[in-house]
py3Dmol code that shows the C-alpha trace and the ligand (Angstrom):
import py3Dmol

protein = """\
ATOM      1  CA  MET A   1      75.847  94.870 104.455  1.00  0.00           C
ATOM      2  CA  THR A   2      76.339  94.371 108.213  1.00  0.00           C
ATOM      3  CA  GLY A   3      79.426  95.323 110.200  1.00  0.00           C
ATOM      4  CA  GLN A   4      81.096  98.298 111.689  1.00  0.00           C
ATOM      5  CA  THR A   5      81.463 101.725 110.157  1.00  0.00           C
ATOM      6  CA  LEU A   6      84.807 103.438 110.648  1.00  0.00           C
ATOM      7  CA  ALA A   7      83.756 106.970 111.559  1.00  0.00           C
ATOM      8  CA  ALA A   8      86.263 109.799 111.821  1.00  0.00           C
ATOM      9  CA  SER A   9      85.604 113.413 112.703  1.00  0.00           C
ATOM     10  CA  GLY A  10      87.575 116.562 113.382  1.00  0.00           C
ATOM     11  CA  LEU A  11      90.949 114.951 112.693  1.00  0.00           C
ATOM     12  CA  VAL A  12      93.976 117.198 113.048  1.00  0.00           C
ATOM     13  CA  LEU A  13      97.628 116.186 112.698  1.00  0.00           C
ATOM     14  CA  THR A  14     100.504 118.643 112.886  1.00  0.00           C
ATOM     15  CA  TYR A  15     104.049 117.578 112.098  1.00  0.00           C
ATOM     16  CA  SER A  16     106.897 119.408 113.739  1.00  0.00           C
ATOM     17  CA  GLU A  17     110.372 119.279 112.320  1.00  0.00           C
ATOM     18  CA  ALA A  18     113.510 120.711 113.844  1.00  0.00           C
ATOM     19  CA  GLY A  19     114.343 124.001 112.127  1.00  0.00           C
ATOM     20  CA  ARG A  20     111.207 123.980 109.948  1.00  0.00           C
ATOM     21  CA  GLY A  21     108.521 124.751 112.513  1.00  0.00           C
ATOM     22  CA  ARG A  22     105.144 123.066 112.429  1.00  0.00           C
ATOM     23  CA  MET A  23     102.903 122.149 109.544  1.00  0.00           C
ATOM     24  CA  THR A  24      99.318 120.996 109.788  1.00  0.00           C
ATOM     25  CA  ALA A  25      99.035 118.068 107.383  1.00  0.00           C
ATOM     26  CA  VAL A  26      95.428 117.169 108.226  1.00  0.00           C
ATOM     27  CA  ASN A  27      93.088 119.906 109.367  1.00  0.00           C
ATOM     28  CA  GLY A  28      89.607 118.938 110.575  1.00  0.00           C
ATOM     29  CA  ALA A  29      88.984 115.886 108.365  1.00  0.00           C
ATOM     30  CA  ALA A  30      85.845 113.785 108.751  1.00  0.00           C
ATOM     31  CA  LEU A  31      84.596 110.714 106.924  1.00  0.00           C
ATOM     32  CA  ASP A  32      82.554 107.551 107.375  1.00  0.00           C
ATOM     33  CA  ALA A  33      83.610 104.326 105.684  1.00  0.00           C
ATOM     34  CA  ARG A  34      81.115 101.485 105.638  1.00  0.00           C
ATOM     35  CA  PRO A  35      81.568  97.744 105.126  1.00  0.00           C
ATOM     36  CA  GLY A  36      81.307  96.773 101.478  1.00  0.00           C
ATOM     37  CA  SER A  37      82.370 100.216 100.278  1.00  0.00           C
ATOM     38  CA  MET A  38      85.493 101.538  98.612  1.00  0.00           C
ATOM     39  CA  THR A  39      86.580 105.068  99.473  1.00  0.00           C
ATOM     40  CA  ALA A  40      89.371 107.054  97.852  1.00  0.00           C
ATOM     41  CA  LEU A  41      91.278 109.897  99.448  1.00  0.00           C
ATOM     42  CA  ALA A  42      92.239 112.028  96.463  1.00  0.00           C
ATOM     43  CA  GLY A  43      94.109 115.286  96.062  1.00  0.00           C
ATOM     44  CA  PRO A  44      97.377 116.819  94.909  1.00  0.00           C
ATOM     45  CA  SER A  45     100.781 115.684  96.101  1.00  0.00           C
ATOM     46  CA  GLY A  46     101.371 116.864  99.663  1.00  0.00           C
ATOM     47  CA  SER A  47      97.673 117.475 100.358  1.00  0.00           C
ATOM     48  CA  GLY A  48      97.617 115.064 103.309  1.00  0.00           C
ATOM     49  CA  LYS A  49      96.223 111.850 101.800  1.00  0.00           C
ATOM     50  CA  SER A  50      98.800 109.478 103.303  1.00  0.00           C
ATOM     51  CA  THR A  51      98.716 111.240 106.650  1.00  0.00           C
ATOM     52  CA  LEU A  52      94.929 110.871 106.785  1.00  0.00           C
ATOM     53  CA  LEU A  53      95.260 107.189 105.887  1.00  0.00           C
ATOM     54  CA  TYR A  54      97.808 106.712 108.691  1.00  0.00           C
ATOM     55  CA  LEU A  55      95.413 108.385 111.138  1.00  0.00           C
ATOM     56  CA  LEU A  56      92.419 106.282 110.061  1.00  0.00           C
ATOM     57  CA  SER A  57      94.462 103.085 110.405  1.00  0.00           C
ATOM     58  CA  GLY A  58      95.907 103.975 113.790  1.00  0.00           C
ATOM     59  CA  LEU A  59      99.487 104.202 112.499  1.00  0.00           C
ATOM     60  CA  LEU A  60      99.481 107.810 113.716  1.00  0.00           C
ATOM     61  CA  ARG A  61      97.560 109.317 116.599  1.00  0.00           C
ATOM     62  CA  PRO A  62      95.715 112.580 115.850  1.00  0.00           C
ATOM     63  CA  ASP A  63      96.305 115.777 117.836  1.00  0.00           C
ATOM     64  CA  ALA A  64      92.526 116.254 117.866  1.00  0.00           C
ATOM     65  CA  GLY A  65      89.431 114.448 116.682  1.00  0.00           C
ATOM     66  CA  SER A  66      88.124 110.908 116.903  1.00  0.00           C
ATOM     67  CA  ILE A  67      88.223 107.661 114.920  1.00  0.00           C
ATOM     68  CA  ARG A  68      85.418 105.437 116.100  1.00  0.00           C
ATOM     69  CA  TRP A  69      85.084 101.717 115.598  1.00  0.00           C
ATOM     70  CA  ASN A  70      82.470  99.999 117.761  1.00  0.00           C
ATOM     71  CA  ASP A  71      82.947 101.482 121.217  1.00  0.00           C
ATOM     72  CA  THR A  72      86.608 102.197 120.571  1.00  0.00           C
ATOM     73  CA  ASP A  73      88.051 105.607 119.753  1.00  0.00           C
ATOM     74  CA  LEU A  74      91.461 104.949 118.201  1.00  0.00           C
ATOM     75  CA  ALA A  75      92.470 108.499 119.077  1.00  0.00           C
ATOM     76  CA  ASN A  76      92.351 107.601 122.779  1.00  0.00           C
ATOM     77  CA  LEU A  77      94.405 104.422 122.573  1.00  0.00           C
ATOM     78  CA  SER A  78      98.055 104.026 123.459  1.00  0.00           C
ATOM     79  CA  GLU A  79     100.422 102.994 120.672  1.00  0.00           C
ATOM     80  CA  ALA A  80     100.421  99.398 121.932  1.00  0.00           C
ATOM     81  CA  ARG A  81      96.621  99.233 121.926  1.00  0.00           C
ATOM     82  CA  ARG A  82      96.441 100.825 118.472  1.00  0.00           C
ATOM     83  CA  ASP A  83      98.889  98.139 117.271  1.00  0.00           C
ATOM     84  CA  ALA A  84      96.630  95.471 118.762  1.00  0.00           C
ATOM     85  CA  TRP A  85      93.575  97.069 117.114  1.00  0.00           C
ATOM     86  CA  ARG A  86      95.344  97.049 113.767  1.00  0.00           C
ATOM     87  CA  ARG A  87      96.411  93.417 114.079  1.00  0.00           C
ATOM     88  CA  GLU A  88      92.797  92.416 114.615  1.00  0.00           C
ATOM     89  CA  ASN A  89      90.950  94.764 112.296  1.00  0.00           C
ATOM     90  CA  ALA A  90      93.126  96.224 109.593  1.00  0.00           C
ATOM     91  CA  GLY A  91      95.372  95.282 106.708  1.00  0.00           C
ATOM     92  CA  PHE A  92      97.706  97.903 105.227  1.00  0.00           C
ATOM     93  CA  VAL A  93      99.030  97.881 101.658  1.00  0.00           C
ATOM     94  CA  PHE A  94     101.958 100.227 101.046  1.00  0.00           C
ATOM     95  CA  GLN A  95     102.871 101.918  97.772  1.00  0.00           C
ATOM     96  CA  ASN A  96     106.316 100.335  97.702  1.00  0.00           C
ATOM     97  CA  PHE A  97     105.095  96.962  98.901  1.00  0.00           C
ATOM     98  CA  HIS A  98     107.483  96.684 101.915  1.00  0.00           C
ATOM     99  CA  LEU A  99     108.250  93.068 101.055  1.00  0.00           C
ATOM    100  CA  ILE A 100     111.362  91.091 101.998  1.00  0.00           C
ATOM    101  CA  GLU A 101     112.854  90.456  98.566  1.00  0.00           C
ATOM    102  CA  GLU A 102     114.949  87.419  99.436  1.00  0.00           C
ATOM    103  CA  MET A 103     111.997  85.547 100.921  1.00  0.00           C
ATOM    104  CA  SER A 104     109.355  83.541  99.039  1.00  0.00           C
ATOM    105  CA  PRO A 105     105.883  84.992  98.348  1.00  0.00           C
ATOM    106  CA  GLU A 106     104.385  82.632 100.937  1.00  0.00           C
ATOM    107  CA  ASP A 107     106.874  83.586 103.655  1.00  0.00           C
ATOM    108  CA  ASN A 108     106.252  87.275 102.952  1.00  0.00           C
ATOM    109  CA  VAL A 109     102.533  86.734 103.473  1.00  0.00           C
ATOM    110  CA  LEU A 110     103.323  84.889 106.708  1.00  0.00           C
ATOM    111  CA  VAL A 111     105.455  87.713 108.124  1.00  0.00           C
ATOM    112  CA  GLY A 112     102.369  89.213 109.752  1.00  0.00           C
ATOM    113  CA  GLY A 113     101.826  85.912 111.554  1.00  0.00           C
ATOM    114  CA  TRP A 114     105.248  85.733 113.196  1.00  0.00           C
ATOM    115  CA  PHE A 115     103.930  87.146 116.437  1.00  0.00           C
ATOM    116  CA  ALA A 116     100.436  85.696 116.217  1.00  0.00           C
ATOM    117  CA  GLN A 117      99.061  82.838 118.216  1.00  0.00           C
ATOM    118  CA  TRP A 118      97.519  81.068 115.207  1.00  0.00           C
ATOM    119  CA  SER A 119      98.780  77.616 114.239  1.00  0.00           C
ATOM    120  CA  VAL A 120     101.603  77.901 111.724  1.00  0.00           C
ATOM    121  CA  ARG A 121     100.121  75.139 109.606  1.00  0.00           C
ATOM    122  CA  GLY A 122      96.731  76.901 109.408  1.00  0.00           C
ATOM    123  CA  LEU A 123      98.411  80.156 108.471  1.00  0.00           C
ATOM    124  CA  ARG A 124     100.548  78.521 105.786  1.00  0.00           C
ATOM    125  CA  ARG A 125      97.461  77.010 104.216  1.00  0.00           C
ATOM    126  CA  ARG A 126      95.700  80.383 104.270  1.00  0.00           C
ATOM    127  CA  ALA A 127      98.740  82.158 102.791  1.00  0.00           C
ATOM    128  CA  GLY A 128      98.768  79.635  99.939  1.00  0.00           C
ATOM    129  CA  GLU A 129      95.050  80.086  99.308  1.00  0.00           C
ATOM    130  CA  LEU A 130      95.379  83.864  99.237  1.00  0.00           C
ATOM    131  CA  LEU A 131      98.269  83.743  96.770  1.00  0.00           C
ATOM    132  CA  GLU A 132      96.269  81.406  94.569  1.00  0.00           C
ATOM    133  CA  GLN A 133      93.186  83.664  94.674  1.00  0.00           C
ATOM    134  CA  LEU A 134      95.341  86.634  93.752  1.00  0.00           C
ATOM    135  CA  GLU A 135      97.055  84.663  90.978  1.00  0.00           C
ATOM    136  CA  VAL A 136     100.590  85.027  92.292  1.00  0.00           C
ATOM    137  CA  PRO A 137     103.021  82.334  91.080  1.00  0.00           C
ATOM    138  CA  ARG A 138     103.692  80.456  94.295  1.00  0.00           C
ATOM    139  CA  GLU A 139     106.652  78.443  93.095  1.00  0.00           C
ATOM    140  CA  ARG A 140     109.023  81.445  92.970  1.00  0.00           C
ATOM    141  CA  THR A 141     111.657  81.147  95.672  1.00  0.00           C
ATOM    142  CA  LYS A 142     112.155  84.895  96.013  1.00  0.00           C
ATOM    143  CA  VAL A 143     109.704  87.765  95.821  1.00  0.00           C
ATOM    144  CA  ALA A 144     112.404  89.685  93.934  1.00  0.00           C
ATOM    145  CA  LEU A 145     111.746  87.399  90.943  1.00  0.00           C
ATOM    146  CA  LEU A 146     108.104  88.505  90.651  1.00  0.00           C
ATOM    147  CA  SER A 147     106.793  91.346  88.493  1.00  0.00           C
ATOM    148  CA  ARG A 148     105.856  94.555  90.305  1.00  0.00           C
ATOM    149  CA  GLY A 149     102.154  93.820  89.896  1.00  0.00           C
ATOM    150  CA  GLU A 150     102.650  90.341  91.379  1.00  0.00           C
ATOM    151  CA  GLN A 151     104.654  91.863  94.238  1.00  0.00           C
ATOM    152  CA  GLN A 152     101.815  94.257  95.017  1.00  0.00           C
ATOM    153  CA  ARG A 153      99.401  91.313  95.051  1.00  0.00           C
ATOM    154  CA  VAL A 154     101.701  89.545  97.552  1.00  0.00           C
ATOM    155  CA  ALA A 155     101.440  92.684  99.688  1.00  0.00           C
ATOM    156  CA  ILE A 156      97.646  92.542  99.416  1.00  0.00           C
ATOM    157  CA  ALA A 157      97.687  88.845 100.381  1.00  0.00           C
ATOM    158  CA  ARG A 158      99.824  89.730 103.414  1.00  0.00           C
ATOM    159  CA  ALA A 159      97.277  92.391 104.411  1.00  0.00           C
ATOM    160  CA  LEU A 160      94.507  89.776 104.167  1.00  0.00           C
ATOM    161  CA  LEU A 161      96.230  87.040 106.219  1.00  0.00           C
ATOM    162  CA  PHE A 162      93.951  87.452 109.248  1.00  0.00           C
ATOM    163  CA  ASP A 163      90.901  88.365 107.170  1.00  0.00           C
ATOM    164  CA  PRO A 164      90.614  91.893 108.613  1.00  0.00           C
ATOM    165  CA  PRO A 165      87.397  93.856 108.001  1.00  0.00           C
ATOM    166  CA  VAL A 166      89.243  97.018 106.913  1.00  0.00           C
ATOM    167  CA  ILE A 167      91.882  97.327 104.175  1.00  0.00           C
ATOM    168  CA  PHE A 168      93.966 100.489 103.810  1.00  0.00           C
ATOM    169  CA  ALA A 169      96.018 101.027 100.667  1.00  0.00           C
ATOM    170  CA  ASP A 170      98.434 103.909 100.151  1.00  0.00           C
ATOM    171  CA  GLU A 171      98.827 104.677  96.424  1.00  0.00           C
ATOM    172  CA  PRO A 172      98.502 100.957  95.635  1.00  0.00           C
ATOM    173  CA  THR A 173      98.887 101.428  91.876  1.00  0.00           C
ATOM    174  CA  ALA A 174     101.341 104.326  91.789  1.00  0.00           C
ATOM    175  CA  SER A 175     104.411 102.321  90.842  1.00  0.00           C
ATOM    176  CA  LEU A 176     102.660  99.877  88.495  1.00  0.00           C
ATOM    177  CA  ASP A 177     102.077  99.948  84.750  1.00  0.00           C
ATOM    178  CA  VAL A 178      98.510 100.326  83.475  1.00  0.00           C
ATOM    179  CA  ALA A 179      97.759  96.599  83.168  1.00  0.00           C
ATOM    180  CA  ALA A 180      99.190  95.660  86.574  1.00  0.00           C
ATOM    181  CA  GLY A 181      97.510  98.693  88.155  1.00  0.00           C
ATOM    182  CA  GLY A 182      94.168  97.703  86.617  1.00  0.00           C
ATOM    183  CA  ASN A 183      94.547  94.220  88.067  1.00  0.00           C
ATOM    184  CA  VAL A 184      95.203  95.616  91.577  1.00  0.00           C
ATOM    185  CA  VAL A 185      92.197  97.959  91.220  1.00  0.00           C
ATOM    186  CA  SER A 186      89.986  94.942  90.376  1.00  0.00           C
ATOM    187  CA  VAL A 187      91.298  93.012  93.378  1.00  0.00           C
ATOM    188  CA  LEU A 188      90.570  95.927  95.736  1.00  0.00           C
ATOM    189  CA  ARG A 189      87.131  96.459  94.203  1.00  0.00           C
ATOM    190  CA  ARG A 190      86.285  92.770  94.707  1.00  0.00           C
ATOM    191  CA  LEU A 191      87.417  92.946  98.332  1.00  0.00           C
ATOM    192  CA  ALA A 192      84.796  95.642  98.927  1.00  0.00           C
ATOM    193  CA  GLY A 193      82.058  94.315  96.636  1.00  0.00           C
ATOM    194  CA  GLU A 194      82.282  90.564  97.117  1.00  0.00           C
ATOM    195  CA  ALA A 195      84.095  90.122 100.420  1.00  0.00           C
ATOM    196  CA  GLY A 196      82.292  93.047 102.114  1.00  0.00           C
ATOM    197  CA  LYS A 197      85.493  94.697 103.332  1.00  0.00           C
ATOM    198  CA  THR A 198      85.808  98.391 104.066  1.00  0.00           C
ATOM    199  CA  VAL A 199      88.447  99.547 101.570  1.00  0.00           C
ATOM    200  CA  ILE A 200      90.094 102.960 101.918  1.00  0.00           C
ATOM    201  CA  CYS A 201      92.796 104.056  99.454  1.00  0.00           C
ATOM    202  CA  ALA A 202      94.916 107.163  99.070  1.00  0.00           C
ATOM    203  CA  SER A 203      95.327 107.624  95.331  1.00  0.00           C
ATOM    204  CA  HIS A 204      95.363 109.929  92.384  1.00  0.00           C
ATOM    205  CA  ASP A 205      94.956 107.120  89.868  1.00  0.00           C
ATOM    206  CA  VAL A 206      91.837 107.992  87.866  1.00  0.00           C
ATOM    207  CA  ASP A 207      91.178 104.318  87.095  1.00  0.00           C
ATOM    208  CA  LEU A 208      91.086 103.596  90.813  1.00  0.00           C
ATOM    209  CA  LEU A 209      88.985 106.676  91.638  1.00  0.00           C
ATOM    210  CA  ASP A 210      86.556 105.632  88.939  1.00  0.00           C
ATOM    211  CA  VAL A 211      85.562 102.389  90.705  1.00  0.00           C
ATOM    212  CA  CYS A 212      85.274 103.892  94.198  1.00  0.00           C
ATOM    213  CA  ASP A 213      81.893 104.414  95.826  1.00  0.00           C
ATOM    214  CA  HIS A 214      83.134 107.587  97.482  1.00  0.00           C
ATOM    215  CA  VAL A 215      85.854 110.039  96.609  1.00  0.00           C
ATOM    216  CA  VAL A 216      86.979 112.348  99.395  1.00  0.00           C
ATOM    217  CA  ARG A 217      89.012 115.227  97.979  1.00  0.00           C
ATOM    218  CA  ILE A 218      91.690 116.826 100.157  1.00  0.00           C
ATOM    219  CA  GLU A 219      93.583 120.051  99.603  1.00  0.00           C
ATOM    220  CA  HIS A 220      96.072 121.504 102.094  1.00  0.00           C
ATOM    221  CA  GLY A 221      94.885 119.022 104.723  1.00  0.00           C
ATOM    222  CA  LYS A 222      91.225 119.993 104.439  1.00  0.00           C
ATOM    223  CA  ILE A 223      88.455 117.974 102.888  1.00  0.00           C
ATOM    224  CA  VAL A 224      87.052 120.137 100.106  1.00  0.00           C
ATOM    225  CA  ALA A 225      84.659 117.627  98.516  1.00  0.00           C
ATOM    226  CA  PRO A 226      83.402 115.210 101.113  1.00  0.00           C
ATOM    227  CA  GLN A 227      82.087 111.748 100.314  1.00  0.00           C
ATOM    228  CA  VAL A 228      81.009 112.382  96.739  1.00  0.00           C
ATOM    229  CA  VAL A 229      79.023 109.327  95.695  1.00  0.00           C
ATOM    230  CA  GLN A 230      80.132 108.445  92.205  1.00  0.00           C
ATOM    231  CA  LYS A 231      77.330 107.852  89.762  1.00  0.00           C
ATOM    232  CA  ALA A 232      78.817 104.781  88.131  1.00  0.00           C
ATOM    233  CA  ALA A 233      79.746 103.170  91.429  1.00  0.00           C
ATOM    234  CA  ALA A 234      76.402 104.049  92.994  1.00  0.00           C
ATOM    235  CA  GLU A 235      74.610 102.397  90.055  1.00  0.00           C
ATOM    236  CA  ARG A 236      76.867  99.373  90.233  1.00  0.00           C
ATOM    237  CA  VAL A 237      76.328  98.739  93.955  1.00  0.00           C
ATOM    238  CA  SER A 238      72.605  99.572  94.067  1.00  0.00           C
TER     239      SER A 238
END
"""
ligand_1 = """\
31
ATP
N 107.038 112.855 108.920
C 106.806 114.096 108.448
N 107.378 115.170 109.019
C 107.143 116.431 108.574
N 106.305 116.716 107.548
C 105.693 115.658 106.936
C 105.919 114.306 107.341
N 105.185 113.490 106.555
C 104.535 114.295 105.683
N 104.835 115.591 105.903
C 104.300 116.753 105.186
O 102.877 116.731 105.367
C 102.221 117.123 104.163
C 101.251 116.020 103.766
O 102.003 114.881 103.418
P 101.303 113.531 102.919
O 102.386 112.537 102.663
O 100.229 113.160 103.847
O 100.654 114.019 101.528
P 100.113 113.185 100.308
O 98.885 113.868 99.835
O 99.978 111.753 100.678
O 101.272 113.361 99.244
P 101.754 112.406 98.035
O 100.591 112.300 97.078
O 102.908 113.148 97.441
O 102.140 111.082 98.639
C 103.303 117.382 103.140
O 103.546 118.775 103.107
C 104.519 116.655 103.695
O 105.728 117.302 103.324
"""
view = py3Dmol.view(width=600, height=400)
view.addModel(protein, "pdb")
view.setStyle({"model": 0}, {"cartoon": {"style": "trace"}})
view.addModel(ligand_1, "xyz")
view.setStyle({"model": 1}, {"stick": {}})
view.zoomTo()
view.show()
């Protein structure tokens, strides 16, 4: 599989909160994520999974460490340049979807294109194709009328609008029932396996962890089991 590896090392992020002092949420994390692979950040609640995902995607800037992509180190970029990097290279799927409930599935997918220079007609066609691939009923006038699993697939379609090489997903199955969660896991797995994307998820869903090529375990902000290659996944991708 060709393409760029997202390579992070020595990442540190400390939150400070008025009256509560400082807390180091990520403490020296390192990982490599390659195209065509699916990596899970796993660990107990509060261990730093989401924070690490935000760092890797450029949503947060680390206090120390580097996140390399080509010749770029995201850690050295201003917020505006990290935003630009994300627009070009990354799609982000949030646990609670972050959809606009009164808008149609297609318009939700197109939200990411509001500020883009692409032709609206081309984007609308792509949004429709993505919804079809992900088996979302397109005729619904409002996203609020979709099931939660369908809503999460709209969020995945939105993340894929510009065909980014890297997909981040924060607890993508956490608020779904088993069947809908399994469907989202299959979609993410296919994005890595068939579309060659780099997929990185924060999750404690065992069904999701089971299909990942790598599971990075975090406790108290530190990686305690780095890049374990799962037997089943290793056999499947070899
Ligand atoms: N904006 C913030 N300000 C202060 N502390 C924060 C902030 N966001 C997260 N934290 C703290 O940082 C630690 C790591 O949080 P994080 O959300 O990364 O963990 P997590 O492993 O994703 O948890 P969960 O599985 O419950 O979502 C927690 O102790 C949390 O309370």
